[in-house]
C-alpha positions as CSV (number, residue, x, y, z in Angstrom):
1,M,69.5,131.0,187.9
2,I,70.5,133.3,190.8
3,K,72.0,132.5,194.2
4,F,70.8,134.5,197.2
5,A,72.4,134.9,200.6
6,L,69.6,134.2,203.0
7,L,68.9,134.8,206.7
8,C,66.3,133.2,208.9
9,A,64.5,134.9,211.8
10,R,66.8,133.0,214.2
11,G,69.9,134.4,212.6
12,H,71.1,131.4,210.6
13,E,72.8,132.4,207.3
14,F,72.8,130.2,204.3
15,E,72.6,130.4,200.5
16,S,70.2,129.0,197.9
17,W,69.6,129.1,194.2
18,F,66.4,130.3,192.6
19,Q,65.2,130.6,189.0
20,S,64.7,134.3,189.5
21,G,64.2,137.0,192.1
22,E,60.5,136.7,191.5
23,A,60.7,132.9,192.1
24,F,62.3,133.6,195.5
25,E,59.6,136.0,196.4
26,T,56.8,133.6,195.4
27,Q,58.3,130.6,197.2
28,S,59.0,132.7,200.3
29,A,55.5,134.1,200.5
30,S,54.2,130.6,200.2
31,G,56.3,129.3,203.1
32,L,58.4,127.1,200.8
33,V,61.8,128.6,201.6
34,L,63.0,127.0,204.9
35,C,66.1,127.4,206.9
36,P,68.2,124.2,206.6
37,Y,69.3,124.6,210.2
38,C,66.0,125.2,212.1
39,R,63.3,124.8,209.5
40,A,62.0,128.3,210.1
41,A,60.0,129.7,207.2
42,D,60.6,133.4,208.1
43,V,63.5,133.8,205.6
44,T,64.7,137.0,204.0
45,K,67.5,138.0,201.6
46,A,70.7,139.0,203.3
47,I,73.0,141.7,202.0
48,M,75.6,140.2,199.6
49,A,78.4,141.4,197.4
50,P,77.9,141.0,193.7
51,A,79.8,138.3,191.9
52,I,82.5,139.6,189.5
53,A,83.0,137.6,186.3
54,Y,86.5,136.8,185.1
55,K,87.4,136.8,181.4
56,S,89.3,133.6,181.7
57,E,91.2,131.5,184.3
58,G,93.9,133.7,185.8
59,E,92.7,136.9,184.1
60,R,90.6,139.5,185.8
61,A,88.0,141.7,184.2
62,S,89.4,145.0,183.2
63,D,87.5,146.9,185.9
64,P,90.1,149.2,187.5
65,A,88.3,148.9,190.8
66,Q,89.1,145.2,190.8
67,T,92.9,145.5,190.2
68,D,93.9,145.6,193.9
69,R,91.4,143.0,195.2
70,P,92.7,139.5,195.8
71,R,91.5,136.7,193.6
72,P,88.7,134.5,195.1
73,E,89.6,131.3,196.8
74,A,89.2,128.0,195.0
75,P,85.6,126.8,195.1
76,V,84.7,124.5,197.9
77,K,83.9,120.9,196.9
78,D,80.2,121.2,197.8
79,A,78.8,123.9,195.5
80,L,75.8,124.6,197.7
81,H,77.6,125.2,201.0
82,D,80.4,127.6,201.8
83,I,83.3,126.6,204.1
84,R,81.6,127.9,207.2
85,D,78.5,125.6,206.5
86,M,80.8,122.6,206.0
87,E,82.8,123.3,209.2
88,S,79.6,123.7,211.2
89,R,78.2,120.5,209.8
90,A,81.4,118.7,210.6
91,M,81.3,119.9,214.2
92,I,77.7,118.9,214.6
93,R,78.4,115.4,213.1
94,A,81.3,114.9,215.5
95,F,79.2,116.0,218.5
96,R,76.4,113.7,217.5
97,K,78.8,110.8,216.9
98,H,80.2,111.3,220.4
99,I,76.7,111.5,222.0
100,F,75.3,108.5,220.1
101,E,78.4,106.3,220.6
102,D,79.6,107.2,224.1
103,V,76.5,108.2,226.0
104,E,73.8,106.0,227.4
105,D,70.5,106.0,225.5
106,V,67.6,106.0,227.9
107,G,65.0,106.4,225.1
108,M,61.6,107.8,226.2
109,R,62.6,107.6,229.9
110,F,64.9,110.6,229.4
111,A,62.9,113.0,231.7
112,E,62.5,110.3,234.4
113,E,66.2,109.4,234.3
114,A,67.3,113.1,234.3
115,R,65.2,113.7,237.4
116,K,66.7,110.7,239.2
117,I,70.2,111.8,238.4
118,H,69.4,115.4,239.5
119,D,67.8,114.2,242.7
120,G,70.8,111.9,243.5
121,L,68.7,108.7,243.4
122,V,71.0,107.1,240.8
123,Q,74.7,107.6,240.0
124,E,75.4,110.6,237.8
125,R,76.2,109.7,234.2
126,P,75.7,111.2,230.8
127,I,72.5,110.2,229.1
128,H,70.5,111.0,226.0
129,G,67.0,110.1,224.9
130,Q,63.7,111.7,223.8
131,A,61.4,114.0,225.7
132,N,58.4,115.9,224.5
133,I,58.3,119.7,224.7
134,D,56.3,119.8,227.9
135,D,58.7,117.4,229.7
136,A,61.7,119.3,228.4
137,R,60.2,122.6,229.6
138,A,59.4,121.1,233.0
139,L,63.0,119.8,233.4
140,V,64.4,123.3,232.7
141,E,61.9,124.9,235.1
142,E,63.1,122.4,237.7
143,G,66.7,123.5,237.2
144,I,67.8,120.4,235.5
145,A,70.3,121.2,232.8
146,I,69.5,119.6,229.4
147,L,70.8,120.2,225.9
148,P,68.9,119.4,222.7
149,I,71.1,117.5,220.3
150,P,71.2,119.5,217.1
151,S,70.0,117.8,214.0
152,L,71.8,118.1,210.7
153,P,70.1,119.9,207.8
154,D,70.6,116.7,205.8
155,E,68.2,114.9,208.1
156,F,65.3,117.0,206.7
157,N,65.8,115.7,203.2
């Protein structure tokens, strides 16, 4: 097994394990390697530092180039995600929790309600709901500020 640092076309960085370098190439060419953040299939290997093996706990390999380097941090609890991934996920979860608990859900009437608020026909208030891509594009073109609620990579599993 080998772990690669990966980068999607939208700039998201993540890591994933593969049976071999050839397995990554085959899966990537088949569109099977997807970004966990945006589901983009255009994923390439990122530049990464090689892993240095230690002889035993607390003892470094005898490579003289390694003698002045600090010891790696303790591993994170989730072996598949580094600390930045976990922090990002926590922020997205907190944001989503706030939206879904404290903001009015207008469902499929989102575009209609957003226009009413923008035009001053109803009292301004925070809302969330669903809109198809054409309605969302039209809202933006009309100068109505909207923000897609980011999904969590876990939702794709």
